[in-house]
VOGU-3710 file (C-alpha; in Angstrom, 3 decimals, decimal comma):
1> xxxxxxxxxx> 78,548/99,533/148,586  77,855/101,242/145,227  76,954/98,966/142,355  78,249/100,874/139,374  77,570/98,062/136,928  73,883/98,170/137,851  73,754/101,980/137,710  75,351/102,134/134,260  73,172/99,262/133,011  69,977/101,039/134,083
11> xxxxxxxxxx> 71,113/104,342/132,589  72,001/102,653/129,297  68,661/100,820/129,133  66,808/104,092/129,739  68,810/105,818/127,022  68,272/102,972/124,553  64,521/103,318/124,999  64,703/107,097/124,735  66,760/107,062/121,516  64,834/104,233/119,847
21> xxxxxxxxxx> 66,080/101,273/117,783  67,602/103,168/114,842  69,745/105,752/116,624  73,477/105,893/115,901  76,175/104,656/118,250  79,926/105,217/118,365  80,387/101,605/117,208  80,952/101,728/113,453  78,084/100,104/111,567  75,919/99,559/114,644
31> xxxxxxxxxx> 72,755/101,355/115,659  71,106/101,080/119,051  69,304/97,869/118,088  72,614/96,264/117,125  74,230/97,315/120,394  71,330/95,996/122,471  71,514/92,671/120,621  75,261/92,471/121,268  74,702/92,873/125,004  71,936/90,267/125,064
41> xxxxxxxxxx> 74,137/87,736/123,225  77,110/88,522/125,468  75,116/87,643/128,596  72,752/84,920/127,361  74,604/83,037/124,602  78,092/82,030/125,787  78,490/79,864/122,677  78,192/82,976/120,490  79,814/85,487/122,846  83,206/83,766/122,608
51> xxxxxxxxxx> 83,372/85,047/119,046  84,109/88,485/120,497  87,540/87,210/121,513  88,135/84,281/119,132  88,177/85,253/115,436  87,437/81,719/114,141  84,101/81,813/115,975  83,228/85,389/115,011  80,989/84,347/112,132  78,797/82,211/114,386
61> xxxxxxxxxx> 78,591/84,987/116,979  77,578/87,565/114,386  74,925/85,260/112,925  73,400/84,772/116,385  73,543/88,498/117,087  71,676/89,279/113,870  68,927/86,809/114,756  68,625/88,295/118,228  68,523/91,819/116,774  65,399/90,890/114,802
71> xxxxxxxxxx> 63,393/90,509/118,001  61,141/93,366/119,204  63,282/96,252/120,401  61,471/96,715/123,718  62,137/93,042/124,468  65,847/93,463/123,719  66,143/96,447/126,058  64,223/94,595/128,791  66,752/91,760/128,509  69,643/94,220/128,700
81> xxxxxxxxxx> 68,117/95,696/131,833  67,555/92,356/133,568  70,274/89,785/132,837  69,780/86,143/133,876  71,184/85,133/137,261  73,033/82,216/135,637  74,997/84,364/133,196  78,745/83,778/133,578  79,428/87,505/133,097  76,495/88,986/135,018
91> xxxxxxxxxx> 75,868/86,898/138,108  76,246/88,290/141,626  79,922/87,336/141,829  81,040/88,662/138,445  78,738/91,580/137,659  80,713/94,467/139,157  84,068/93,048/138,113  83,131/92,346/134,505  80,384/94,846/133,718  81,113/98,189/135,371
101> xxxxxxxxxx> 83,463/99,358/132,619  81,590/97,428/129,907  78,336/99,252/130,570  80,009/102,599/131,184  81,621/102,334/127,743  78,444/101,255/125,971  76,451/103,962/127,767  78,918/106,466/126,333  78,736/104,749/122,925  75,127/105,928/122,740
111> xxxxxxxxxx> 75,561/109,269/124,530  78,475/110,406/122,364  76,998/109,393/119,017  75,089/112,692/118,819  76,592/116,179/118,613  76,596/118,307/121,748  77,568/115,648/124,283  79,654/116,552/127,311  81,649/114,266/129,635  79,748/113,310/132,759
121> xxxxxxxxxx> 80,882/114,235/136,252  81,503/110,716/137,547  81,507/109,607/141,192  85,013/109,225/142,593  84,378/105,552/143,258  83,424/104,870/139,653  86,446/106,825/138,414  88,746/104,780/140,656  87,220/101,548/139,375  87,516/102,680/135,749
131> xxxxxxxxxx> 91,169/103,560/136,245  91,927/100,064/137,563  90,233/98,487/134,562  91,762/100,986/132,114  95,255/100,320/133,461  94,847/96,600/132,765  93,456/97,353/129,316  96,309/99,771/128,635  98,961/97,179/129,458  97,315/94,767/127,024
141> xxxxxxxxxx> 96,457/97,201/124,231  99,677/99,221/124,213  102,367/96,697/125,088  103,586/96,520/121,476  103,169/100,176/120,597  106,538/101,489/119,300  107,086/104,189/121,911  107,613/104,801/125,591  104,046/105,608/126,661  103,216/107,245/129,969
151> xxxxxxxxxx> 99,479/106,970/130,677  98,315/109,252/133,480  94,989/109,695/135,252  95,689/112,639/137,594  94,665/111,807/141,138  94,267/108,106/140,380  97,517/106,717/139,004  99,782/106,198/136,031  101,474/103,436/134,082  104,331/103,116/131,635
161> xxxxxxxxxx> 103,915/100,771/128,711  105,089/100,251/125,140  108,208/98,912/123,434  110,327/101,974/124,160  111,720/104,749/122,027  110,261/108,230/121,777  108,189/109,384/124,740  104,465/110,041/124,421  102,306/111,067/127,370  98,591/110,277/127,455
171> xxxxxxxxxx> 96,639/112,217/130,092  92,947/112,053/130,898  90,249/111,297/133,429  89,748/107,566/134,065  86,546/107,413/132,051  88,150/109,145/129,085  91,135/106,805/129,222  88,825/103,786/129,378  87,151/104,973/126,186  90,455/105,797/124,483
181> xxxxxxxxxx> 92,061/102,469/125,313  89,000/100,511/124,214  89,252/101,966/120,706  87,034/105,042/121,055  89,858/107,526/120,493  87,780/109,858/118,343  85,223/110,507/121,090  87,517/110,511/124,119  88,933/113,677/125,602  92,551/112,951/126,407
191> xxxxxxxxxx> 95,688/115,008/126,000  98,614/113,620/124,015  102,013/115,221/124,660  104,858/114,195/122,374  105,824/113,938/118,695  102,855/114,816/116,468  103,320/111,836/114,154  103,425/109,447/117,085  100,333/110,997/118,643  98,451/110,657/115,360
201> xxxxxxxxx> 99,533/107,041/115,049  98,144/106,305/118,518  94,861/108,079/117,744  94,467/105,903/114,643  95,600/102,621/116,234  93,224/99,696/116,616  92,930/99,408/120,375  90,719/97,322/122,620  89,533/93,823/121,767
//
């Protein structure tokens, strides 16, 4: 059975080493060192990682991430590549469920931060997995959007979400939709069909977590 989380993790670690610690990422204000530190904290410091989801704890999480980021870069990447077996998000039972889309997205965060990038030709199995995760993310991220949104991944599925009103159709490959719905609208290649003002509002919306 393919292990897409492992494949994307290895590819990201290789790219982090290739680009070096000061390369840009799609994440505003973060370079590759910052991104590597985020992933290390997420897997090895549950006390700090909860700040990703809980704003009152965000300050503590960011302070820990900054301390981790000060460590040697090669060490950070080695820890990204080999997570601890005890990690609640990266053990044998949770890794594929939790990390396949996470590491796909962060791999693209580094790939797409430089001009000249092109979308990858993804395996059908990875695309199917990304659509399942993107559909869940879409229901969460777009449930309050003031429109009737039809999100389509041709060949994989579709969903309708939003508070109703004018119709806007969002069409893309599963990987592109995963990026779009996680807040990477500016580097995702999706098609928006509907009122121009509504499409622009969606492209500028704060999506993801």
